[in-house]
C-alpha positions as CSV (number, residue, x, y, z in Angstrom):
1,M,-0.2,0.2,0.1
2,N,2.6,2.5,0.8
3,E,4.1,1.9,-2.7
4,R,1.2,2.1,-4.7
5,N,0.2,5.7,-2.3
6,K,3.7,7.0,-3.5
7,V,3.3,6.5,-6.8
8,T,-0.5,8.3,-6.6
9,V,1.3,11.2,-4.6
10,V,4.1,11.9,-7.2
11,R,1.6,11.3,-10.3
12,F,-0.7,13.9,-8.8
13,I,2.5,16.2,-8.3
14,N,3.7,15.6,-11.8
15,A,0.4,16.1,-13.2
16,M,0.0,19.9,-11.3
17,S,3.3,20.7,-12.5
18,E,2.4,19.8,-15.9
19,G,-1.3,21.1,-16.3
20,D,-2.8,17.9,-16.6
21,A,-6.2,18.1,-15.1
22,A,-7.4,14.3,-16.3
23,A,-4.1,12.8,-14.5
24,A,-4.8,14.9,-11.3
25,D,-8.2,14.1,-11.6
26,E,-7.8,10.0,-11.7
27,C,-5.5,10.5,-8.3
28,L,-8.3,12.2,-6.0
29,A,-10.9,10.8,-4.3
30,P,-14.4,12.1,-5.0
31,D,-14.5,14.2,-1.6
32,A,-10.8,15.2,-1.8
33,V,-9.6,18.9,-0.6
34,A,-6.7,20.5,-0.3
35,V,-6.1,22.8,2.8
36,T,-3.4,25.4,2.4
37,K,-2.0,26.1,5.8
38,G,-0.4,29.6,7.0
39,F,-2.0,33.4,7.1
40,S,-2.0,34.5,3.7
41,K,-4.6,34.8,0.7
42,F,-4.3,31.8,-0.3
43,T,-5.0,29.9,2.9
44,G,-8.0,27.9,3.1
45,S,-9.5,25.3,1.8
46,T,-10.2,23.8,-2.0
47,P,-12.9,21.1,-2.7
48,R,-12.0,18.8,-5.6
49,D,-13.4,20.2,-8.4
50,D,-11.7,23.4,-8.0
51,I,-8.6,21.2,-7.3
52,V,-8.6,20.0,-10.7
53,A,-9.7,23.3,-12.3
54,L,-6.4,24.7,-11.0
55,V,-4.4,22.0,-12.3
56,G,-6.0,22.2,-15.7
57,S,-5.3,26.2,-16.1
58,M,-1.5,25.4,-14.6
59,K,-0.5,25.3,-18.3
60,A,-2.0,29.2,-19.0
61,L,-0.5,30.8,-15.3
62,M,2.9,28.9,-16.1
63,P,3.7,28.2,-19.8
64,T,6.6,26.3,-18.4
65,G,4.9,24.6,-16.2
66,L,5.6,24.0,-12.5
67,R,9.0,22.1,-13.4
68,A,8.4,20.4,-10.5
69,R,12.1,18.8,-9.0
70,I,10.3,16.2,-6.1
71,G,12.9,15.0,-3.5
72,T,11.7,13.2,-0.5
73,V,8.9,10.9,-0.6
74,I,7.7,9.4,2.7
75,A,5.0,7.0,3.2
76,E,3.4,5.4,6.4
77,G,0.1,3.5,5.7
78,D,-2.8,5.9,4.1
79,F,-0.6,9.0,4.5
80,V,2.1,10.5,2.5
81,A,4.5,13.3,2.9
82,A,6.3,14.6,-0.1
83,E,8.8,17.7,-0.5
84,F,9.7,19.5,-4.0
85,E,10.3,22.7,-6.1
86,G,9.0,24.4,-8.6
87,D,11.0,26.6,-11.0
88,A,8.5,28.4,-13.1
89,L,7.7,31.4,-15.0
90,T,4.4,33.2,-15.0
91,G,2.4,33.9,-18.3
92,D,3.4,37.3,-17.1
93,G,7.1,36.6,-17.3
94,V,7.8,36.6,-13.3
95,P,9.7,33.6,-11.9
96,Y,8.0,31.9,-9.5
97,R,10.3,29.5,-7.8
98,N,9.2,28.1,-4.5
99,Q,9.5,25.4,-1.7
100,Y,7.0,23.0,-0.8
101,C,5.8,20.1,1.6
102,M,2.7,18.4,1.0
103,M,0.8,16.2,3.4
104,F,-1.3,13.6,1.9
105,T,-4.2,11.5,3.2
106,L,-5.2,8.4,0.8
107,R,-8.4,6.5,0.9
108,D,-8.5,3.1,-1.3
109,G,-5.3,4.6,-3.8
110,K,-6.7,8.0,-3.7
111,I,-6.1,11.5,-2.7
112,V,-8.6,12.3,0.1
113,R,-7.1,15.1,1.8
114,S,-3.5,17.3,1.2
115,H,-2.2,19.8,3.3
116,E,0.0,22.3,1.8
117,Y,3.0,24.3,3.3
118,F,4.8,26.8,1.1
119,C,6.0,30.3,0.8
120,T,3.0,32.2,0.9
121,R,5.0,35.4,0.7
122,H,6.3,34.7,-2.6
123,A,3.0,33.1,-4.1
124,E,1.1,36.2,-3.5
125,E,3.8,38.6,-4.9
126,A,4.2,36.3,-8.3
127,L,1.1,33.9,-8.8
128,W,-2.0,36.4,-6.9
129,P,-1.8,38.9,-9.8
130,V,-1.9,36.2,-12.4
131,L,-4.9,34.6,-10.9
132,V,-6.7,37.4,-10.5
133,K,-6.4,38.5,-13.6
134,A,-7.2,35.4,-15.0
135,G,-10.6,35.6,-12.7
136,M,-9.5,33.0,-10.7
137,L,-9.1,34.5,-7.2
138,P,-10.6,37.3,-6.0
139,E,-8.2,40.2,-5.3
140,E,-8.8,40.9,-1.6
141,G,-7.6,37.1,-1.2
142,R,-9.6,33.5,0.4
143,I,-9.7,35.2,3.9
């Protein structure tokens, strides 16, 4: 089970990196939710359908893709922790280089919940304007 869950998580991260909504969709349970931790405009919960839509829009937001470089992936039962770095350019040409640690809970080989940790300050500076411009997020944030 550990290896199967690791494969699902790595596949999801790669799908997110490449903007492959169909592949991301296959990795998620029907009741999946992503929770961005911290205190910023990005903080909050994102339901499954919005996760898939966001992944599908990644190529438009980051034409280079996120270019995720996956580091450590640790699995224990239905829990997987993954560390990775992204190195992208936004559609406006702004560099977006961030580090992530995501904690995933899986059920029957599908992602049910993720907790995302990343530099939200950098994301607000580089990504938030692009997401607002695309009409995907409100200018004031989700808090």
